[in-house]
C-alpha positions as CSV (number, residue, x, y, z in Angstrom):
1,X,7.5,5.2,3.0
2,X,9.2,4.3,-0.2
3,X,8.0,3.2,-3.7
4,X,5.3,5.8,-4.1
5,X,7.4,8.1,-6.3
6,X,6.9,6.1,-9.6
7,X,3.2,5.8,-8.9
8,X,2.9,9.6,-8.5
9,X,4.9,10.0,-11.7
10,X,2.6,7.7,-13.6
11,X,-0.5,9.4,-12.3
12,X,0.9,12.8,-13.3
13,X,1.3,11.4,-16.8
14,X,-2.3,10.2,-17.0
15,X,-1.5,6.6,-16.3
16,X,-2.1,4.3,-13.4
17,X,-0.9,0.8,-12.4
18,X,-3.3,-2.1,-12.4
19,X,-2.9,-2.4,-8.6
20,X,-0.5,-1.5,-5.9
21,X,1.0,-3.7,-3.2
22,X,1.5,-1.9,0.1
23,X,3.7,-3.8,2.5
24,X,3.7,-2.8,6.2
25,X,7.2,-4.1,7.2
26,X,8.3,-5.0,10.7
27,X,12.0,-4.1,10.0
28,X,13.8,-1.8,7.5
29,X,15.1,-4.0,4.7
30,X,18.4,-3.8,2.9
31,X,17.6,-2.9,-0.7
32,X,19.5,-3.9,-3.8
33,X,19.0,-2.4,-7.2
34,X,16.7,-5.2,-8.3
35,X,14.6,-5.3,-5.1
36,X,14.0,-1.6,-4.4
37,X,10.2,-0.8,-4.5
38,X,10.9,2.4,-6.5
39,X,12.2,0.2,-9.3
40,X,9.5,-2.5,-9.2
41,X,7.5,-1.2,-12.2
42,X,10.7,-0.6,-14.2
43,X,11.8,-4.2,-13.5
44,X,8.5,-5.6,-14.8
45,X,6.8,-6.2,-11.4
46,X,3.7,-4.7,-9.7
47,X,3.9,-1.3,-8.1
48,X,4.9,-1.5,-4.5
49,X,5.0,0.8,-1.5
50,X,7.0,-0.2,1.6
51,X,6.2,1.2,5.0
52,X,8.9,0.6,7.5
53,X,8.8,1.2,11.3
54,X,10.7,4.5,10.6
55,X,8.0,5.8,8.2
56,X,6.1,7.5,10.9
57,X,2.3,7.8,11.3
58,X,1.5,10.6,8.8
59,X,1.6,9.0,5.4
60,X,0.3,10.4,2.2
61,X,-1.6,7.8,0.1
62,X,-3.2,10.2,-2.4
63,X,-1.5,8.3,-5.2
64,X,-3.8,5.3,-4.4
65,X,-7.1,7.1,-5.2
66,X,-9.2,5.0,-7.4
67,X,-6.8,2.1,-7.5
68,X,-6.9,-1.5,-6.3
69,X,-4.7,-1.9,-3.2
70,X,-3.3,-5.1,-1.7
71,X,-2.3,-4.3,1.9
72,X,-0.3,-6.8,3.9
73,X,1.6,-7.0,7.1
74,X,2.0,-8.9,10.3
75,X,1.5,-6.2,12.9
76,X,-2.3,-5.9,13.2
77,X,-2.3,-2.4,14.8
78,X,0.0,-0.9,12.2
79,X,-1.8,-2.5,9.2
80,X,-5.2,-1.3,10.5
81,X,-3.8,2.2,10.9
82,X,-2.5,2.2,7.3
83,X,-5.9,0.7,6.2
84,X,-7.7,3.7,7.7
85,X,-5.3,6.1,6.0
86,X,-5.8,4.4,2.6
87,X,-9.6,4.4,3.0
88,X,-9.5,8.2,3.3
89,X,-8.2,8.6,-0.3
90,X,-11.0,6.4,-1.8
91,X,-9.2,3.6,-3.5
92,X,-11.5,1.4,-5.7
93,X,-10.8,-1.6,-3.6
94,X,-8.6,-2.7,-0.7
95,X,-7.7,-6.2,0.1
96,X,-5.9,-6.3,3.5
97,X,-4.1,-9.5,4.5
98,X,-3.3,-10.1,8.1
99,X,-2.0,-13.3,9.6
100,X,-5.4,-14.2,11.0
101,X,-7.9,-12.2,8.8
102,X,-8.6,-11.1,5.2
103,X,-10.4,-7.9,4.8
104,X,-11.9,-7.1,1.4
105,X,-13.7,-3.8,0.7
106,X,-15.7,-5.5,-2.1
107,X,-17.4,-7.9,0.4
108,X,-17.5,-6.1,3.7
109,X,-17.8,-2.7,5.3
110,X,-14.2,-1.5,5.9
111,X,-15.2,1.2,8.4
112,X,-16.6,-1.4,10.8
113,X,-13.7,-3.9,10.3
114,X,-11.0,-1.2,10.6
115,X,-12.4,0.2,13.9
């Protein structure tokens, strides 16, 4: 998992991003200075967290508490696992985008959908 460090730093300083984009990636990307998720906010973009196949299954999403989260990925099983983990930290809203489904906590019960 990468990109969460600036979000934690903001939260520790009493700030929070408008929303966070969480990408569940199928491969580990090659990052360049302008594309690394840890520099997203600094470069004028939205906060991003990237989860690669190497990230493992125990991820700490406490920095997302109370925030709007846009979750996306193509591997349904992995995205749903990450969705369940994010739900545990009580974000204000989660919008999960899968190739064949959109899940929005504002309009449906996530626990039922994430099962």
